[in-house]
C-alpha positions as CSV (number, residue, x, y, z in Angstrom):
1,M,-39.3,-43.8,-4.3
2,S,-36.6,-46.4,-4.6
3,L,-36.2,-49.8,-6.5
4,F,-36.3,-51.8,-3.9
5,T,-39.7,-50.0,-3.0
6,A,-41.4,-50.2,-6.1
7,S,-40.4,-54.1,-6.6
8,V,-42.3,-54.3,-3.1
9,E,-45.4,-52.5,-4.1
10,A,-45.3,-54.3,-7.6
11,E,-45.5,-57.0,-6.1
12,V,-48.5,-56.3,-3.7
13,V,-50.5,-54.6,-6.4
14,G,-48.6,-54.8,-9.7
15,G,-51.4,-57.6,-10.6
16,M,-53.7,-54.7,-10.4
17,A,-51.9,-51.7,-11.9
18,R,-51.7,-53.8,-15.0
19,L,-55.2,-54.8,-15.3
20,H,-56.7,-51.2,-14.1
21,P,-55.2,-47.3,-15.0
22,V,-55.9,-46.3,-11.4
23,A,-54.2,-49.2,-10.1
24,F,-51.5,-48.2,-12.4
25,T,-51.3,-44.6,-11.8
26,R,-51.5,-45.3,-8.1
27,L,-48.7,-47.1,-7.9
28,L,-46.5,-44.9,-10.5
29,K,-47.6,-41.8,-8.5
30,L,-47.4,-42.3,-4.7
31,D,-49.4,-39.4,-3.9
32,Y,-52.4,-40.1,-6.2
33,R,-55.4,-39.9,-4.6
34,P,-58.1,-40.8,-6.1
35,A,-62.1,-39.9,-5.7
36,A,-65.2,-41.6,-7.3
37,L,-64.9,-39.3,-10.6
38,H,-61.4,-40.5,-11.4
39,W,-62.3,-44.1,-10.7
40,A,-65.3,-43.5,-13.5
41,I,-63.1,-41.6,-15.9
42,A,-60.5,-45.0,-15.4
43,D,-63.5,-47.8,-15.6
44,A,-64.1,-45.9,-19.0
45,L,-61.0,-45.6,-20.5
46,R,-60.3,-49.4,-19.6
47,D,-63.3,-50.6,-21.8
48,V,-61.8,-48.3,-24.7
49,E,-58.6,-50.3,-23.9
50,Q,-60.4,-53.9,-24.1
51,D,-61.8,-52.6,-27.5
52,K,-65.5,-52.9,-25.6
53,T,-66.0,-49.0,-26.6
54,D,-65.0,-47.2,-29.4
55,R,-66.3,-43.6,-29.2
56,L,-66.3,-41.8,-25.7
57,M,-67.2,-38.7,-24.1
58,I,-65.8,-37.5,-21.2
59,F,-66.8,-34.2,-19.3
60,V,-65.2,-33.0,-16.7
61,P,-64.8,-29.5,-14.8
62,P,-62.0,-27.6,-14.9
63,Q,-59.0,-28.5,-12.3
64,H,-60.6,-32.0,-11.7
65,G,-57.7,-34.0,-12.7
66,K,-58.9,-35.5,-15.8
67,S,-55.4,-34.5,-17.7
68,A,-53.2,-36.4,-15.2
69,L,-55.5,-39.2,-15.5
70,A,-55.7,-39.7,-19.2
71,S,-53.4,-37.6,-21.1
72,V,-50.1,-38.9,-19.0
73,Y,-50.9,-42.4,-17.0
74,F,-53.5,-43.7,-19.8
75,P,-51.3,-44.0,-22.7
76,P,-48.4,-45.4,-20.9
77,W,-50.7,-48.4,-19.6
78,Y,-52.5,-48.4,-23.3
79,L,-49.3,-49.4,-24.5
80,G,-48.3,-52.0,-21.9
81,R,-50.9,-53.5,-22.4
82,H,-50.6,-53.1,-26.0
83,P,-47.0,-52.4,-27.0
84,D,-48.3,-53.1,-30.7
85,R,-50.2,-50.7,-30.9
86,R,-50.7,-46.4,-31.7
87,I,-51.9,-43.3,-29.8
88,I,-52.0,-40.1,-31.1
89,A,-52.8,-37.0,-28.5
90,A,-53.6,-34.2,-28.7
91,S,-55.0,-30.7,-26.8
92,Y,-55.3,-27.1,-28.3
93,G,-51.4,-26.3,-27.4
94,A,-48.6,-27.8,-28.9
95,D,-46.1,-27.0,-26.2
96,L,-49.4,-28.1,-23.9
97,V,-49.3,-31.8,-25.5
98,A,-45.9,-32.1,-25.4
99,D,-45.4,-32.1,-22.3
100,W,-48.4,-34.9,-21.2
101,G,-45.6,-36.6,-23.9
102,R,-42.2,-36.3,-21.8
103,Q,-44.5,-37.4,-19.4
104,A,-45.9,-40.4,-20.2
105,R,-42.3,-41.2,-22.3
106,N,-40.4,-41.2,-18.9
107,I,-43.2,-43.4,-16.8
108,V,-41.8,-46.0,-20.1
109,A,-38.7,-45.3,-19.3
110,S,-39.1,-45.6,-15.4
111,D,-37.7,-48.6,-13.5
112,E,-41.5,-48.6,-12.0
113,Y,-42.7,-49.3,-15.0
114,R,-40.3,-52.1,-15.9
115,L,-41.7,-54.4,-13.0
116,I,-45.0,-53.6,-14.1
117,F,-44.9,-54.4,-17.8
118,P,-41.1,-55.7,-18.4
119,D,-42.1,-56.1,-22.1
120,T,-42.9,-53.1,-23.3
121,Q,-39.5,-50.5,-23.6
122,L,-38.9,-47.2,-25.5
123,A,-36.8,-47.4,-29.0
124,Q,-33.7,-46.1,-28.9
125,D,-33.8,-44.4,-31.6
126,S,-37.2,-42.9,-30.9
127,Q,-38.0,-41.0,-27.8
128,A,-38.6,-36.9,-28.4
129,V,-41.2,-35.9,-26.1
130,N,-44.2,-36.1,-29.2
131,H,-43.0,-38.6,-30.8
132,W,-41.7,-41.8,-29.0
133,D,-41.7,-45.8,-30.8
134,I,-42.0,-48.9,-28.3
135,A,-38.9,-51.2,-29.2
136,G,-39.4,-54.2,-31.3
137,T,-42.8,-53.0,-32.3
138,D,-45.0,-50.6,-34.7
139,G,-46.3,-49.1,-30.8
140,G,-46.2,-46.0,-29.7
141,Y,-47.1,-42.3,-29.1
142,I,-47.3,-38.7,-31.8
143,C,-49.0,-35.8,-29.8
144,A,-49.7,-32.4,-31.7
145,G,-51.7,-29.4,-31.6
146,V,-55.2,-29.1,-32.4
147,G,-55.4,-27.7,-35.6
148,G,-51.7,-28.8,-36.6
149,P,-50.7,-31.6,-38.6
150,I,-50.4,-35.1,-37.4
151,T,-47.3,-37.2,-39.4
152,G,-46.3,-41.2,-38.6
153,R,-48.5,-44.3,-39.3
154,G,-52.0,-44.0,-37.6
155,A,-53.1,-44.3,-34.4
156,H,-55.3,-47.6,-32.9
157,V,-56.6,-44.5,-30.5
158,L,-57.1,-41.2,-30.7
159,L,-56.9,-39.2,-27.6
160,I,-58.5,-35.3,-28.0
161,D,-58.2,-33.3,-24.6
162,D,-59.2,-30.2,-25.0
163,P,-59.4,-29.5,-28.1
164,V,-59.9,-24.9,-27.5
165,K,-58.2,-23.3,-24.9
166,N,-60.8,-20.7,-23.5
167,Q,-64.2,-19.0,-23.7
168,E,-62.6,-16.6,-26.3
169,E,-61.7,-19.6,-28.8
170,A,-64.8,-21.2,-27.9
171,E,-67.2,-18.2,-28.7
172,S,-65.5,-17.7,-32.3
173,Q,-67.9,-19.6,-34.9
174,I,-64.2,-19.3,-37.5
175,Q,-62.2,-21.1,-34.5
176,R,-65.1,-23.9,-33.8
177,E,-64.9,-24.2,-37.8
178,A,-61.1,-24.7,-37.4
179,V,-61.6,-27.6,-35.2
180,W,-64.1,-29.2,-36.7
181,Q,-62.3,-29.0,-40.0
182,W,-59.3,-30.2,-38.3
183,Y,-61.0,-33.2,-37.0
184,Q,-62.8,-34.6,-40.3
185,T,-59.9,-34.1,-42.7
186,V,-56.6,-34.4,-40.3
187,A,-57.4,-36.0,-37.2
188,Y,-60.0,-38.8,-38.0
189,P,-58.4,-40.4,-41.3
190,R,-55.7,-41.6,-39.1
191,L,-57.9,-44.3,-37.2
192,R,-56.8,-47.7,-37.7
193,P,-58.6,-50.6,-36.7
194,P,-60.2,-51.0,-34.3
195,G,-59.8,-47.4,-34.3
196,A,-61.1,-45.9,-31.0
197,I,-61.6,-42.1,-30.1
198,V,-61.8,-40.6,-27.0
199,L,-63.3,-37.0,-26.2
200,I,-62.1,-35.4,-22.7
201,M,-63.1,-32.2,-22.4
202,T,-64.5,-29.1,-20.4
203,R,-67.5,-28.0,-22.8
204,W,-67.4,-24.6,-23.7
205,H,-70.1,-23.9,-26.3
206,E,-73.0,-25.9,-27.1
207,D,-71.4,-25.6,-30.7
208,D,-68.0,-27.3,-29.6
209,L,-66.5,-30.3,-31.2
210,A,-68.6,-32.3,-28.7
211,G,-71.5,-30.2,-29.3
212,R,-71.0,-31.6,-33.7
213,L,-70.7,-34.6,-32.6
214,L,-73.6,-35.8,-30.7
215,K,-75.6,-33.4,-33.7
216,A,-74.0,-36.0,-36.4
217,E,-75.0,-38.8,-34.1
218,A,-78.3,-37.5,-34.1
219,E,-78.3,-37.6,-38.0
220,G,-76.8,-41.0,-38.6
221,G,-73.3,-40.9,-37.7
222,D,-70.6,-42.1,-35.0
223,K,-72.5,-43.1,-32.3
224,W,-70.7,-42.0,-28.4
225,R,-70.5,-43.2,-25.0
226,V,-70.8,-40.0,-23.1
227,L,-69.9,-39.5,-19.4
228,R,-71.4,-36.7,-18.2
229,L,-69.5,-35.7,-14.5
230,P,-71.5,-32.3,-13.4
231,A,-69.5,-30.2,-10.9
232,M,-72.7,-30.6,-8.4
233,A,-74.8,-32.9,-8.7
234,E,-78.2,-33.0,-10.7
235,E,-81.0,-36.3,-11.8
236,D,-79.8,-39.7,-12.3
237,D,-75.9,-38.4,-11.8
238,P,-73.8,-41.4,-12.8
239,L,-71.8,-41.5,-9.7
240,G,-74.8,-41.8,-8.0
241,R,-75.0,-38.7,-5.9
242,T,-77.4,-36.8,-3.7
243,F,-78.6,-33.9,-5.7
244,G,-76.6,-30.4,-5.4
245,T,-73.5,-32.9,-3.9
246,A,-69.8,-31.8,-5.5
247,L,-68.0,-34.3,-7.4
248,W,-64.7,-33.7,-6.0
249,P,-65.7,-32.4,-2.7
250,E,-62.1,-32.8,-1.2
251,R,-60.5,-30.1,-3.0
252,Y,-64.0,-28.1,-4.6
253,D,-66.6,-28.5,-1.4
254,G,-70.0,-26.9,-2.3
255,E,-69.2,-23.7,-0.9
256,K,-66.2,-23.1,-3.2
257,L,-68.5,-23.9,-6.3
258,V,-71.1,-21.7,-5.1
259,R,-68.4,-18.8,-5.1
260,I,-67.2,-19.8,-8.4
261,R,-70.7,-19.9,-9.8
262,E,-71.5,-16.2,-8.2
263,V,-67.8,-14.9,-10.1
264,I,-68.1,-16.6,-13.2
265,G,-72.3,-16.2,-14.1
266,S,-74.8,-18.7,-14.5
267,R,-73.9,-19.6,-18.7
268,A,-70.2,-19.8,-18.0
269,W,-71.4,-22.0,-14.7
270,A,-73.5,-24.6,-17.1
271,S,-71.0,-24.8,-19.5
272,L,-67.9,-25.3,-17.7
273,Y,-69.0,-27.0,-14.1
274,Q,-72.3,-28.4,-15.5
275,Q,-71.1,-29.6,-18.9
276,S,-75.0,-28.7,-20.2
277,P,-73.6,-25.4,-22.5
278,K,-76.7,-23.2,-22.9
279,P,-77.3,-21.1,-26.2
280,R,-77.4,-17.6,-25.9
281,E,-81.0,-16.5,-25.2
282,G,-80.8,-12.8,-26.1
283,N,-79.4,-10.9,-28.5
284,M,-79.5,-7.4,-27.6
285,F,-75.8,-7.5,-26.9
286,W,-72.6,-9.7,-27.6
287,R,-69.9,-10.9,-25.6
288,E,-67.5,-9.9,-28.7
289,W,-68.4,-6.6,-28.8
290,F,-66.5,-5.0,-26.0
291,E,-63.2,-5.2,-25.5
292,I,-61.6,-6.4,-22.2
293,I,-58.9,-4.3,-20.7
294,E,-55.7,-4.9,-18.2
295,A,-56.0,-0.8,-17.0
296,L,-57.9,2.3,-17.1
297,P,-56.6,5.6,-18.8
298,K,-56.5,8.5,-17.2
299,G,-58.3,11.3,-17.3
300,L,-62.1,9.8,-17.8
301,A,-65.4,12.0,-16.5
302,Y,-67.1,8.8,-14.0
303,C,-70.7,8.2,-13.0
304,R,-71.3,5.6,-10.5
305,F,-75.7,4.8,-11.9
306,W,-77.3,2.6,-9.4
307,D,-80.3,0.7,-10.2
308,T,-82.2,-0.4,-6.9
309,A,-84.1,-3.7,-6.2
310,T,-87.8,-2.2,-5.3
311,G,-89.2,-5.7,-5.5
312,S,-90.1,-7.7,-2.3
313,A,-86.6,-10.0,-1.4
314,S,-88.2,-13.0,-0.7
315,G,-88.5,-15.8,-3.5
316,S,-85.6,-18.1,-4.7
317,D,-84.5,-15.6,-7.1
318,P,-84.8,-11.9,-6.0
319,D,-83.8,-8.7,-7.8
320,Y,-80.4,-7.5,-6.9
321,H,-78.8,-4.1,-6.4
322,A,-76.6,-2.9,-8.9
323,G,-74.5,-0.5,-9.4
324,C,-72.5,0.6,-12.5
325,L,-69.3,2.8,-12.3
326,E,-68.6,4.3,-16.1
327,G,-66.1,6.8,-17.5
328,R,-66.0,8.6,-20.8
329,D,-62.6,10.2,-22.6
330,K,-62.5,13.1,-24.1
331,E,-63.1,11.1,-27.5
332,G,-66.1,9.6,-26.8
333,R,-65.6,6.4,-25.0
334,T,-67.1,4.5,-22.7
335,Y,-65.1,2.4,-20.2
336,I,-67.1,0.1,-17.6
337,A,-64.7,0.0,-14.5
338,D,-66.8,-1.5,-12.0
339,M,-69.8,-3.1,-11.0
340,R,-71.3,-3.6,-7.9
341,R,-74.2,-6.6,-7.4
342,S,-76.2,-7.3,-4.0
343,R,-79.1,-8.6,-2.8
344,D,-78.5,-6.0,0.7
345,S,-80.8,-5.0,3.1
346,P,-81.9,-0.8,3.3
347,A,-79.3,-0.3,6.0
348,D,-76.8,-2.3,4.6
349,L,-77.5,-1.2,1.1
350,E,-76.8,2.6,2.8
351,A,-73.5,1.1,3.7
352,L,-72.8,0.3,0.9
353,L,-73.6,3.3,-1.0
354,R,-71.2,5.1,1.1
355,Y,-68.6,3.0,1.0
356,T,-68.7,2.6,-3.1
357,A,-68.9,6.3,-3.0
358,A,-65.8,6.9,-0.9
359,S,-63.8,4.5,-3.5
360,D,-65.0,5.9,-7.0
361,K,-63.9,9.2,-5.3
362,I,-60.0,7.8,-5.0
363,Q,-60.6,6.4,-8.4
364,A,-62.0,10.0,-10.2
365,G,-59.4,11.6,-8.6
366,D,-59.8,15.6,-7.4
367,N,-60.8,16.6,-10.7
368,G,-64.6,16.6,-9.2
369,S,-65.3,14.5,-12.3
370,L,-67.7,11.9,-10.3
371,R,-71.1,11.9,-10.3
372,I,-73.6,9.6,-8.8
373,R,-77.1,8.8,-9.9
374,M,-80.1,6.4,-9.0
375,E,-82.7,5.4,-10.7
376,Q,-85.4,7.1,-8.6
377,E,-89.1,5.4,-9.0
378,K,-92.7,6.8,-10.0
379,G,-94.7,8.7,-7.4
380,A,-93.8,10.3,-4.4
381,S,-92.4,7.8,-2.4
382,G,-89.8,7.3,-5.5
383,K,-88.6,11.1,-4.5
384,L,-89.2,10.4,-1.0
385,Y,-86.1,8.1,-1.1
386,V,-83.8,9.5,-3.1
387,D,-84.1,12.6,-1.1
388,N,-83.6,10.8,1.7
389,I,-80.0,9.2,0.9
390,Q,-79.1,12.5,-0.6
391,R,-79.7,14.0,3.1
392,T,-77.7,11.3,5.0
393,V,-75.9,9.0,2.9
394,L,-74.5,11.2,-0.2
395,Q,-75.1,14.5,1.0
396,S,-70.5,15.8,0.1
397,Y,-71.3,13.6,-3.4
398,A,-72.7,15.2,-6.9
399,F,-75.4,12.9,-6.4
400,A,-79.1,12.9,-8.1
401,G,-82.2,11.2,-8.6
402,V,-83.0,10.2,-12.6
403,P,-86.5,9.7,-13.2
404,V,-86.8,7.1,-15.9
405,T,-89.5,6.3,-18.6
406,G,-89.5,3.5,-21.3
407,S,-89.0,0.7,-21.9
408,K,-85.3,-1.6,-20.3
409,E,-84.4,-2.2,-23.9
410,V,-85.2,1.3,-25.3
411,R,-82.6,2.6,-22.3
412,A,-80.1,0.1,-23.3
413,A,-80.3,1.0,-26.6
414,P,-78.0,3.7,-27.1
415,L,-75.2,1.7,-25.2
416,A,-75.5,-1.5,-27.5
417,A,-75.1,0.5,-30.4
418,Q,-71.5,1.7,-28.9
419,A,-71.0,-1.1,-27.7
420,E,-71.5,-2.8,-31.3
421,G,-69.3,-0.4,-32.8
422,G,-66.3,-0.8,-30.9
423,H,-66.3,2.0,-28.3
424,V,-67.3,0.4,-25.0
425,K,-64.5,-0.6,-22.8
426,V,-64.5,-3.3,-19.7
427,L,-62.1,-3.6,-17.4
428,R,-60.9,-7.1,-16.7
429,A,-62.2,-8.1,-13.4
430,P,-64.0,-11.4,-10.8
431,W,-67.5,-9.3,-12.3
432,N,-67.1,-9.8,-15.9
433,G,-68.6,-13.3,-15.6
434,A,-71.6,-12.4,-14.3
435,F,-72.4,-9.2,-16.1
436,F,-71.7,-10.5,-19.5
437,D,-74.0,-14.0,-18.9
438,E,-76.6,-11.0,-17.8
439,L,-75.9,-9.2,-21.0
440,E,-76.1,-11.5,-23.5
441,A,-79.3,-12.8,-22.0
442,F,-80.6,-9.6,-21.8
443,P,-84.3,-8.0,-22.4
444,N,-85.0,-12.6,-21.7
445,G,-83.3,-13.0,-19.0
446,A,-84.3,-13.7,-15.1
447,H,-81.7,-10.2,-14.2
448,C,-81.3,-7.0,-16.1
449,D,-80.2,-4.6,-12.9
450,Q,-76.5,-4.9,-14.2
451,V,-78.0,-3.8,-17.9
452,D,-80.3,-0.9,-16.6
453,A,-77.2,0.5,-14.1
454,A,-74.9,0.2,-17.0
455,S,-77.6,2.0,-19.7
456,G,-77.9,4.5,-16.7
457,A,-74.6,5.3,-16.8
458,Y,-73.6,5.2,-20.0
459,L,-76.5,7.7,-20.7
460,E,-75.9,10.2,-17.6
461,L,-71.9,10.4,-19.2
462,A,-73.3,11.0,-22.5
463,M,-75.5,14.1,-21.9
464,G,-73.0,15.5,-19.7
465,A,-70.6,15.6,-22.7
466,T,-73.3,17.4,-24.4
467,G,-74.0,19.8,-21.4
468,Q,-77.2,18.8,-20.5
469,T,-78.4,17.8,-16.8
470,K,-81.1,15.8,-16.6
471,T,-81.4,12.4,-18.2
472,I,-85.1,11.2,-18.5
473,A,-85.0,7.9,-20.3
474,G,-88.3,7.8,-22.5
475,P,-89.7,5.6,-25.9
476,G,-87.7,8.8,-28.0
477,G,-84.5,8.3,-26.5
478,I,-82.9,11.1,-24.4
479,Q,-85.7,13.7,-23.4
C-alpha cells in the first residue's frame, strides 16, 4: 500500500481507526473482512482499553481469526491510545508469541500507523521482537511462552492467547498444574493498575486455565466477563444467531462443521468448537493408555471384527455398524489399524463388508493371516444372517460368526487391561477422535459399537495366538 493511498484512507477512516480495533485492523490490512464474531471480540477488547472491563475471557473455536485480531492488531491499537502503558503477551509457545510480537512491532513502525497515531513511535534502542518500547514513555510490549519467565517492568494488560498447545497437553494434569502455577506466581504478579487480564483461548478441558479461574470466581475470586462463541449457535447466543447457525459461515459453513464433528468426536467437538468441555462419562478406558503411532510394523496377524447394528435405524441417534481391524505381533502387542463406522442399509452394508475385506487383504499381505469375524446375534435369525454373509459376500475369506454372551463390560475388560499396561497402539487417522470419545464414555456413553468391535477383534487375535478357534465371551471370560 502506497503512502498516498494510506493517507487518503486515513483521512476517511483514520478517525474511526483510532476509536475501534476492527476499523484499525481494516485500515492496516486492506483484505481484512471481519464477521460478526470479530466485531464482538473487538467490542470486548475496546472495553478493556477503556478500563470498563478488567477481567475478560473470550472462547473461540480454532482457526476463527481470534489471534490476528487480539494478539497482532489489538496491542498496537491499545498502545496507540495509551503509549505510556505496557502489555505482556503470552501463549503456549515462545516462538509463536514472538512472531505475533514481530508483526505487532512492524505495525507500530509502519508509515500507515504513524498517520493514525503520530505520537506513538518505537524507541530506537528497544525493538526486539519479544521486547520493544515506545519512544519517550514507559510504554511497551513484552512477550513470552506460558511457563517461561517474564522480565520487565510489569504490565497494564496481561494478554494470554491459548495457554496450551494441544489435546495431549490439555489432558495432562501435570501440564495443567504447571500453567496454573505460572499464572499465579509469574504472570499475575506483573500487573500494574488498572491491571486488566485478557484470556482468549480455545477450550480443551474442563480443568484448563479458564476452568480453574471460573471455579475460583465461584469461590470468591476475580470476577470475569465471559464471551463464549460456539461454532454452532446454542440458546441465547451472544450474537443473536438462530440455533445451529455457523459462527463464521464464510469460512466454516454448517456442512463443514458437521464433517468436523464427525471426525473429531463429540467430546472434542464440545470442547474445541462449542467451548463447553465435558468431563469423561466413563472410566473403563483412558485415552492416555493408547500410544498413537504413524505406521504399522510388518508381519502382523490381522482380524477385522464387525459389530452390526441390530436395532431400528429410526430415531435421532441410531446405532452404528462398526468394524475394527486389529493386528497382533509375535510379542503379543495389539495394533488398532482401522475403524469403519456407518449407518448403512443392509444392502449398502454388504457392499461395505466386501470392499473393506478386499482392502484388509492388501493390508495383511499374502501370508493368509487375515481373519474376518462378526458378532452373531442369538437365535436362528442371527445364524442365518451370518451364513448368508459367508455364502454371498465373504465366501473367499476366512470369515465366521462369533456368538457372544455376557456383558459388554466383561468382553471389553481384556482389551482395557492390555491398554492400561501400554500394550495397545493406535494408528493415527481421522477416525481416532470419535473412537477415543466412545472409549472414554464406555460403558455409559450413547454408543458402544466401536468398543464392541475393538474388543471382539482383540479376543479373536488373543485366542488365535493360543491355538483356539472359537471366541465366546461370557461372564467368566473366554471359554
